Structures are given as C-alpha cells and as structure tokens.
C-alpha positions, 0 to 999 in steps of 0.5 A, spaced: 589 860 809 585 861 815 578 864 814 581 869 819 587 872 815 582 871 809 576 875 812 581 880 813 584 880 807 576 880 804 576 886 809 582 890 807 581 889 799 574 892 800 577 899 804 582 899 797 576 899 793 573 904 796 577 908 796 579 908 789 572 909 788 572 915 792 579 917 788 576 917 781 569 921 784 573 927 786 578 927 780 572 927 776 568 931 780 575 937 779 574 936 771 568 937 770 569 944 774 574 945 769 570 944 764 570 938 761 565 933 759 562 928 764 564 922 759 572 925 759 572 927 766 572 920 767 576 917 763 581 922 765 582 921 772 581 913 769 589 916 767 591 920 771 590 913 776 597 910 776 596 904 780 592 899 776 595 893 777 592 895 783 586 896 781 585 889 776 588 886 782 583 889 787 577 887 782 580 880 780 580 879 789 573 881 790 571 875 783 574 871 787 571 871 794 564 872 791 565 866 786 568 862 792 561 864 797 557 863 791 560 855 791 560 855 798 553 856 798 552 852 793 555 846 796 550 847 803 545 847 800 546 842 795 550 838 801 542 840 806 537 838 798 541 831 798 539 829 807 533 830 804 533 825 800 537 820 803 534 814 799 535 818 791 543 820 794 545 812 796 542 809 790 545 815 785 552 814 789 552 807 789 550 807 781 557 811 781 560 807 784 560 801 782 560 803 774 567 807 777 569 803 780 568 798 774 572 802 770 577 804 774 580 796 776 579 795 768 583 801 767 588 799 773 590 793 769 590 796 761 595 801 764 600 798 767 599 792 761 598 797 755 600 804 756 606 805 760 612 807 757 618 803 759 622 807 764 628 808 760 632 814 757 627 817 752 623 810 752 620 813 745 626 811 740 626 803 743 625 798 737 624 791 735 627 787 730 621 782 728 621 776 723 616 773 720 616 767 715 618 760 717 624 759 720 630 756 716 632 751 723 629 751 731 625 757 734 625 757 742 621 763 742 614 766 740 616 765 732 615 773 730 621 776 734 626 770 735 634 771 732 640 767 732 646 770 736 650 771 730 645 774 726 645 779 732 653 779 732 652 782 725 647 785 726 649 789 730 656 791 727 654 793 720 648 798 721 648 805 720 641 807 723 640 805 731 645 809 735 645 801 739 644 794 737 642 789 743 639 783 745 635 778 751 633 772 753 630 771 758 628 763 763 626 761 770 633 759 773 633 755 780 636 761 784 640 757 790 639 759 797 641 757 804 635 754 807 631 754 801 632 753 792 626 758 788 626 759 780 626 766 778 626 770 772 633 770 769 635 774 763 641 773 759 643 780 755 649 783 751 653 787 754 650 793 751 644 792 754 643 797 760 647 803 756 643 801 749 636 802 754 639 807 759 639 805 765 643 807 771 645 803 777 644 803 783 648 801 786 655 798 784 655 798 776 652 796 769 655 790 765 659 793 760 661 791 753 666 788 755 661 782 760 661 778 754 666 778 749 669 771 751 666 766 752 663 764 759 670 768 762 665 774 767 659 770 771 656 776 774 650 780 775 646 785 777 638 785 781 633 788 780 632 793 786 625 790 789 628 783 788 634 786 792 629 790 797 626 784 798 631 778 799 637 780 800 634 787 805 638 793 800 644 790 803 650 795 800 655 790 801 651 785 797 656 788 792 662 782 790 658 777 795 656 770 790 649 768 788 648 761 786 644 761 779 643 754 777 648 751 782 653 756 778 656 762 781 655 768 780 659 775 783 653 780 784 655 787 781 651 792 781 643 794 782 638 796 778 634 803 779 627 802 782 622 801 777 626 797 772 625 792 771 627 789 764 623 789 758 617 784 760 613 789 763 608 786 768 613 779 770 619 782 771 627 780 771 630 779 778 637 777 776 641 779 769 646 776 767 651 776 761 650 773 755 655 770 755 653 765 760 649 761 757 652 755 757 653 756 766 646 758 766 642 754 761 646 749 759 640 746 756 638 750 751 641 752 744 649 755 744 651 763 742 654 760 736 648 755 733 647 757 726 639 756 725 636 756 732 632 762 733 632 764 740 636 770 741 629 778 742 633 784 739 632 791 742 634 798 739 635 805 739 635 809 734 639 814 731 636 822 732 633 825 725 632 818 723 625 815 723 621 808 723 621 808 717 627 810 714 630 806 719 626 799 718 629 799 709 636 800 710 635 795 717 631 789 710 637 791 706 641 788 712 638 783 713 637 781 706 644 781 705 646 777 711 641 772 708 645 771 703 651 771 706 647 763 710 645 760 703 653 758 703 652 755 709 652 746 710 645 747 712 642 750 706 646 743 702 644 739 706 636 742 705 635 747 699 628 745 700 628 750 705 632 755 701 626 758 699 621 759 705 628 762 709 628 767 702 621 769 704 622 770 711 619 778 712 624 783 716 620 789 720 621 793 725 616 795 731 615 801 737 618 797 742 617 803 748 612 799 751 616 792 751 616 786 749 610 783 754 606 776 753 602 779 759 599 784 752 599 779 747 594 774 750 591 779 754 591 787 750 583 784 747 581 782 753 582 789 757 580 792 752 573 788 751 572 790 758 572 797 757 567 798 753 563 794 756 565 798 763 564 803 759 556 802 757 554 800 764 558 806 766 554 809 761 548 807 764 548 809 770 549 816 768 543 815 765 539 813 771 542 817 775 540 822 769 532 821 769 532 821 778 535 828 777 529 830 772 524 827 778 527 830 782 528 837 778 520 835 778 518 834 785 522 842 786 519 846 781 516 851 786 521 852 791 525 853 783 520 858 782 520 861 788 528 862 786 527 865 779 521 869 780 525 873 786 532 875 782 535 869 780 537 866 773 537 861 770 544 860 770 544 861 777 539 856 779 543 851 774 549 852 777 546 850 783 543 845 781 549 842 778 553 843 784 549 837 787 551 833 781 558 834 783 557 832 790 555 826 789 559 825 784 565 826 787 562 820 792 560 816 786 569 817 786 571 816 792 566 811 793 570 808 786 576 808 787 576 803 792 571 799 790 576 800 783 581 797 787 577 790 791 576 788 784 582 790 780 585 785 786 579 779 784 582 780 776 589 781 778 588 774 783 583 770 776 590 772 772 592 764 770 600 766 774 603 765 781 601 773 784 609 773 785 613 773 780 608 778 777 608 786 777 602 788 776 599 793 783 593 794 785 595 800 790 591 807 785 598 811 783 598 818 780 595 815 773 591 812 776 587 818 781 587 821 774 583 817 771 579 817 776 578 824 777 577 825 768 572 819 768 567 823 775 568 830 771 565 826 766 559 823 768 558 830 772 558 832 765 554 827 762 548 826 768 548 833 770 548 838 766 542 836 762 538 835 768 541 842 771 538 847 765 531 843 764 530 844 770 532 850 771 527 852 766 521 853 771 517 859 769 514 862 776 509 865 774 504 858 771 509 854 775 506 858 782 498 857 780 497 851 783 492 849 778 498 849 773 503 845 778 503 838 776 504 840 769 509 845 768 515 843 764 512 835 764 512 833 758 519 835 757 522 832 763 518 825 761 520 825 754 528 826 757 526 821 761 523 817 756 529 818 751 535 815 757 531 809 759 531 807 752 538 809 752 539 805 758 535 799 755 539 799 747 545 800 752 543 793 757 541 789 748 548 790 748 552 787 754 546 782 754 548 779 747 555 781 748 555 776 756 550 771 752 556 769 747 562 770 753 559 765 757 557 760 750 564 760 749 566 759 756 561 753 756 564 749 750 569 750 752 569 746 759 566 741 753 572 740 749 573 733 749 580 734 752 583 726 750 586 725 758 583 724 764 584 732 768 580 730 775 585 728 781 591 730 777 596 734 780 602 738 776 608 741 778 615 742 775 622 740 779 628 743 775 635 741 779 639 747 782 645 745 781 648 741 774 648 735 773 651 730 768 646 725 763 646 719 766 646 723 774 640 725 771 637 720 768 637 715 774 635 722 779 627 722 775 627 715 776 628 715 783 623 722 784 618 718 779 618 711 784 619 716 791 612 719 788 607 713 787 609 711 794 606 715 796 600 714 800 594 715 794 597 715 789 594 710 783 599 713 777 605 718 775 609 719 770 612 726 767 613 730 760 619 736 758 614 740 755 608 741 760 601 742 758 595 747 756 602 753 758 602 756 751 609 752 752 610 748 745 615 744 741 614 743 734 619 739 729 619 737 721 619 729 720 621 725 716 619 718 714 622 714 709 616 713 703 612 719 706 612 725 701 611 733 702 603 734 702 602 740 699 609 743 700 609 742 706 614 737 709 609 731 714 610 735 721 608 734 727 607 737 736 613 733 741 614 732 747 617 727 751 615 723 756 617 718 762 614 710 762 607 711 767 605 719 762 599 715 759 596 712 766 597 718 770 593 722 765 588 717 762 590 717 756 588 710 752 593 706 747 590 703 742 595 700 737 602 698 741 604 699 747 607 705 752 614 706 754 617 702 758 620 702 766 625 696 761 626 702 757 628 707 760 636 708 760 637 703 755 639 708 749 634 706 744 630 711 742 623 709 741 615 714 740 608 713 740 604 717 735 597 719 736 591 718 730 591 723 728 600 723 724 597 716 724 592 717 720 595 723 715 602 721 714 600 713 715 593 712 711 592 705 713 598 702 715 600 700 721 606 705 723 607 699 729 616 699 727 617 705 722 623 709 723 623 715 722 626 722 725 626 729 727 628 733 722 628 733 714 633 729 712 635 727 720 637 720 720 631 715 721 632 713 728 626 713 733 622 706 732 614 708 733 613 703 739 606 706 739 599 708 736 594 712 742 588 715 743 588 723 740 589 728 746 590 736 747 597 738 747 598 747 749 590 749 747 583 747 748 582 751 742 583 748 735 584 742 732 587 736 735 594 737 733 598 731 730 603 729 735 609 724 736 611 722 743 619 720 745 622 717 751 624 722 755 631 719 757 633 719 748 634 726 749 636 728 757 641 732 755 636 737 753 631 736 759 632 743 764 627 739 768 621 736 768 613 737 769 611 731 774 603 729 773 600 725 780 593 721 778 590 721 786 585 716 788 581 722 792 582 729 792 589 731 790 590 737 794 590 732 800 596 730 796 601 736 796 604 737 800 606 730 802 608 730 794 613 736 796 616 732 802 618 726 797 621 731 792 625 733 797 627 727 800 630 725 793 635 732 793 633 738 798 636 742 792 630 741 787 626 746 786 618 745 786 614 750 783 608 751 779 604 745 784 597 746 782 591 740 781 591 739 772 584 741 771 587 748 775 592 748 770 586 747 764 582 754 768 588 758 768 590 756 761 581 759 758 582 765 764 582 769 758 574 766 757 572 766 763 574 774 765 570 776 760 564 771 761 564 772 768 565 780 769 562 781 762 555 777 765 555 781 772 556 788 767 549 785 763 546 784 770 547 790 773 546 794 767 540 790 765 537 792 773 540 800 772 534 800 766 530 795 771 529 802 776 531 808 771 523 804 767 520 803 774 521 810 777 518 814 769 513 809 770 512 812 778 513 818 775 508 820 769 503 814 775 504 820 780 503 825 775 496 823 771 493 820 779 487 826 778 487 823 770 486 816 772 482 818 778 477 820 774 477 816 769 476 811 774 470 815 777 467 815 769 468 807 769 474 805 766 476 797 768 481 796 771 485 793 764 484 798 762 487 803 766 494 798 766 494 798 758 493 807 759 500 805 764 503 800 760 503 803 754 506 808 755 513 806 755 512 800 749 515 804 744 521 805 748 521 799 750 520 797 742 525 802 740 531 801 745 531 793 744 531 794 737 537 800 736 540 794 742 539 788 738 542 792 732 547 795 735 549 787 738 548 785 731 554 790 729 559 790 735 559 782 735 564 782 729 568 786 735 567 779 740 568 774 735 576 773 736 575 771 744 568 765 741 569 759 741 563 754 738 558 759 737 557 765 730 558 772 732 551 773 730 548 767 733 541 767 733 540 764 740 544 768 744 540 774 740 534 771 741 535 770 749 539 777 751 532 780 747 527 774 752 531 776 758 532 783 758 523 784 754 522 781 762 525 784 765 523 790 762 515 788 763 515 786 770 518 793 772 512 797 767 506 792 771 508 793 777 506 800 777 501 800 772 498 794 777 498 800 781 496 805 778 489 801 776 488 799 784 487 806 786 480 808 789 477 814 784 475 818 791 482 818 793 486 819 787 481 826 785 483 829 792 490 828 790 
C-alpha cells in the first residue's frame, strides 16, 4: 500500500469513527430524554447500533495505525541515536556479526549433515537394519550395518512388519566418456529401492522388482538429477542411450527427481544400477550368492501402525530363525569355533529418516561441540553489548528523565530503547549472514573430501534464514531487554538535579555491568580451556611417529575403466609403475590395494601353525597388498629378511611380510622368516613369510600400532579393482603431479586418476576433525577474550568517569598515584576472580564432553587449565591497569572542575 492510500484510508477511518461517536451520543441523549438512566441510556444506544463489526474494524485499524506510527517514530529516533554514536554502533554490529556469523556457519553444516530428513515420502517411517557383533566370514563396510545378500532376501520375503525392505551398496565406479573418464559414486540397489523410499521419476522410469530378478539380465541405470543437468545438459533424449560404467554399457531408463541424492547424505549418488548387475560393475566385490560376505546395507519402511519397538522385536525373532538355518551351512561345520560368536550377534533397528551418512558419523560430535563454542561466543558478544547499552543509557539519563517528566510511561521509554537494540540486531544479523556464508565455504573446503563429491552448499536457504532470524531475535532479547528496562528507570526529579545526575541509578547499572563482565570472563575461561585441549590434541597427533616418511610423497588412485583379465592387469600395473619411476625427480615408487590414512582397512584372522588362540581370540591381523618398491617409497625399513622384488612379480607365489608387532605377539622371539601362514582361520598355509618390517600406521593416526601383514599384490590380483600409487620425489612433490598424470595417460588413456595429493595432505585430511576443532576453538577463544577485555575496559572507564570528582578530592587530600591505581583496579578484582573461578569450574565440568575428541591429553589436564587461566588473567589485568593508570594521572584541579 502506498503512503497516499494509507493516509486516505486513515482519514476515512477517522471520519467513520467520528460519525459513530455522534450517532451513539445522539441515541444516548434521546434515551435520557425518554427517562432512562444515563448508564442504561448509553448501553441501549450501543445495542441499537447494529454494525458492531464495522466498529471493531475501525478501532482495530486506528490502533494498528497508532502502533505503526509509534514504531516508525522509534525507528527514526533509534537510527538518529546510533548515528550520533557511530563507534558504539559499529562495535556492537561487528560483535553481533561475528557471533551470529559463526553460529550461522556451523549451523549450515549441522543442518545439512545432521538434521535434514531425506526428501522421500514419509521419511519418519524409514528404518535401517543394524547388526552388531562378529561376522562369521568377511565384512566389507562399517561392520555394524552390513548384511549378506542371501540374508536380505530371506528377511525381505518373510517379514510381517515392513511394507517394503530394500538394500543398496555404494561404490566408486569409472564412468567412461567420449573425451575423458572419471570416478563417480554409483549405488547398486534392489529393484524395489525407489518404491520403498517413495521416490518418483522426474524423467523416464525408475527400477521395478523385475529389474533385479535375474543376474546380469538388466543393464539399465537411473541418473541423479544434478548429474543429468551438468553432464548431459538436461537432454531428454538421454533416455534410451547407453553410458559405460567400468567398461560395461548401461542403458539410461530414467532421471531421479530434484533433491534426491540417495541415502548417503552429503555425498550424492550420481547413478543407480540394479544390484543384479553387480558382477559387471564391481567384479572384484563378493558375489551375490556368498552366504558369508556382509556388504549390503538394508533399509525398510514400517507398516502403518507398527512401532519401531514392535518391528524390532518381530525382526529379531526372524533373524534368530535365519541364524539357525545358517548354522547348517558347511562353513560352521568347518569352523565350529565361530558358532558362539555368530550367535552372540545383536540385531536392532534404528531410525533412517536422515539416511545413512558417513559424514554424519564422522562429524556429528565435532559439529555439536562447535555449536556450543559458537553459542558461547554469541553469549559473550550479547553481554558485551548489554554493558555498552547500559553505559549509553547512563549518558542519556537526563534525556530519558525529561521524556518521563513530560508524560512518557516507563514501558514507552523501554520500548523506544529496545527498538534501538533491535536495529543493532538486524544489522548484525545481515552482516552475520554474509559472514556465515563465507565461513561455511571455508569449512566445506577444509573437510577431508573432494568438494566436487559433496553436496553441502554454503549458500543460505530458507532454513538458514529462519535460523538467523531466530538467533537475531534471541540476541535482541538477551542484550536488549534488561538494559532497556534498567535505563527506563530514570527518576525525573532526582536526575534533573545537576548534583544528583551523576549518581542517579548508577549503583544498579554498575552492578549489572560487573555481572556482564563476570559472565564474559567465565565463558572466556571455558573457551580457552577447550581451545588448549584441542590445540594440544592437534600437536600430539602431528607428532605421532607414523613409522613412515610422509614428506615428499605423492599419492593417487588409478583404476582401469575397462575390465582386464588377471594377466593383463599384472602387466598393466608393472608398466605403470615403471613409467612413473622414469619421471624426472621420482626416486622411488610403489602401490598398495588399500589406501593409507583414509579410514579404510582390510582385516582377517590368521592361521599360524603352532599358534593357538589367546584369550579366546584367533590370531588376527590387518592386511594390505603391495607392489615391489612400496616400502622404499614410504621409507619403511625391513628389519629382517627381504622385501618384495620384481623377480617375484607374476611368479604365482604367495609371499608376505609382517610387522614387528605381529612377529612379537605371535612368534614370541623365534624368527618368522620362512614360516607358512594362511589368511583365515584353518585356511591352507600357503603364504610364506619373507621379511619383518618396522611398525607403521595404517588407517588411523590415533591408537596403537596394529598387527599388519603385507601380501604381494599380484597374488590377489583378481580382487584388485584399482591401486593406490605412492611416488617419492627428490623435491617438492607438487612439481611432479602433472608429469605423473601424463605418464599414466601414456600407458592407457582410459585409466582413471583420482585423489592426487601429497601424503602429508592426506594425513592432514585424516585429522581434519582435530584441525577444525583446534583452529576454530582457538579463534573463538581469542575473540571471546578480546570481547571480555573490551567489556572490562569499558566498565572501568565508566567507573573512572563516574568517580572523577571523587578521585580529584582524594588526590587533593594527598592520595598517591599507587593508591588511586589500587582504588580503581580493586573495583574489578573481585569480578575477575569470581568470573575466572566460575569459568575454570565450568571448564573442568565441560571437559568430559570434549574427552572423545582428545588425544594424548587428559580432559582435566592441569597444564591447560593453568595456562588458560594465566592468559585470561594477564589479559584482564592489562585491561584493568590502563584505565587505572589513566585515572592516577588526572590533575586534581581539572578533576574538581568536571
């Protein structure tokens, strides 16, 4: 509505109200003339006036107009007051922007990784099947949510509590294009996958149960919507065309709807294929008929009226029946010792409305911690601004007293002051939104993943805007209400007396400001303690002896984009490593099957003749398969025996090296060289140990050095889909990356290279949680300390200004400068001490919450607590001494004239 129409409507409402008043007055007079009591006459007139709805509407409009007019006047007055104090306004807006921006950035990741529901039909009906305990056989997954494919079929066909049970397995697969090949995330799913989730096609059709009934019979696929947009330019004619996954052709039959990226939240699936095509996509994975290979992730939809507890009880009974059937299989006849562990497995269901996210399991705890830290920073900023507003109100006591004297009520004055706070909050929220988007972008880049494989966006959406608005409203209440109400208490008579102006209401304002400073000091102590713990954790992790020389090493993954037979693959990898070794600057090169420091691992039981179970546990080891040159490339010394050589390559021999930890625990001082072992309990002992290696880390930087067995990679070539290459450079490894890629392309242009980075970068990615926590917690702690120092300095400056005349009198009577310094500094000594003590106590209590993220340092480490207290105390003393020294330098005559 334009201002002209607004004014016209207001005039029309005023005229109507005036006519109504005249009508009621005339009717009342007529009723009195008829002999009615004046009160009864007024009531009768109101009853006679029939259009009461129109009357209420007019009054509502008039009240609304008056409210809008008052708000507009308060906004204009608030803006004018802030223009008169630009330093205060900028400081307050900057503090709020930092606090709101930090919270917005952390919430951007928290919302997309932890909170959002899957964009499917009724996501709260979805559950995921979970199985804890030892797998009787092999496990390829997270060891808690994987099942065998035959178990999936049995549970799908015999359950009575699900309206549908489906499954999936996500793998990285080579997509062969016309000009280049790339590694993408492909989900192999059951035919009922989209039906169970309640997802409908954007284009074409999705899978049906008929698409996975016969092994290898339906080479079809569905594209993810964004992938269809970026790779195929939204071409509708893509339906019916073929794409090549690991060299096998697949016909595109549909495109998924926008927003649906699969169940792995944050890491979008690009293509879906039927699980029946698994042998063509990843032939090195376990087969669908393998009863002892757990690798399939299962999701289900509850039937209407069935609760999670009811479904879990029914499915537990069904799974126990399935276990009894499995115990009849030859595996348990061959390995009867595994029966007890197999029967101790615990089946359960868990809500799956938010999907199954590796990002969530890894970053949930750090993100929650960062939310608390960012909230503490915002609370400190609010306390600081509240103190500034109280000081501003003290300087405006006369103005506010005059407003009260001429008729403004306390609520009206408080509302006007609160509007000024709201203006600051809105400005801080706008600035914080932009700052939060920038910080979120930095956080996403710092995650240990290729940003191109993540679907986390730093751009604010409706949910982020709603969060920012809610935070802004909360901050306005936190820092605006109490100062507005306190500053509106000005007593006109006392305040307008010149000699009383300086002390009117001062005591309460000083107490409140001291309270805010104490709160800031306490919260800063908590943040400093947390920052110290996280910083020491990061330092400890960086100083861990990895057992390898990671400097000057480039690592990358190479995968053939077409199927190769075993002999050709052996020849390909030998040629590839020879070509890389010829690059100028490369001093050593090798490769392995399972990449280092990615969290991935390969483990199995061992069959060592003469070595029995210990504490009921079979001999067990982590495994990897490596090529000749691998140990030289990583600087792992051979302590006994020899390493693999190219003379062993392709010979058909099965050889192994073990690390010192394994040799010490299982061979107990006797030399293991020449001993024969087997991979798997009671497996044939056809692997010869040829060497013992120094201990080195594998999948994690934390924890104890694991037992490790290294096989020659050519002996398991049928199970090697791709290799991880490690090339040692004489200089900066980044200088040879382009040459390495060129050499790979010369060997075979269809080879897919991914994840090329230095090994140091990969290790840093592995400790990304600790790095993010330490960097952000230190930044938050520094910011909180600075805000506390500013608040402390402001309170003392306020007190010095209030007591200038008193200080002048004391100095005129002979008080020394040291006494004045002690007088002023003593005002805040108790506040600092109480705040610090409360902060240390709170930090001590909260440290338990940090404990799971720590390494090499205790949650209640006295060094960290003492250091944090010392830093905060030094900052507080510095902020205290400056106003105190300035006060001691006042000339008595100048002070008395003020």
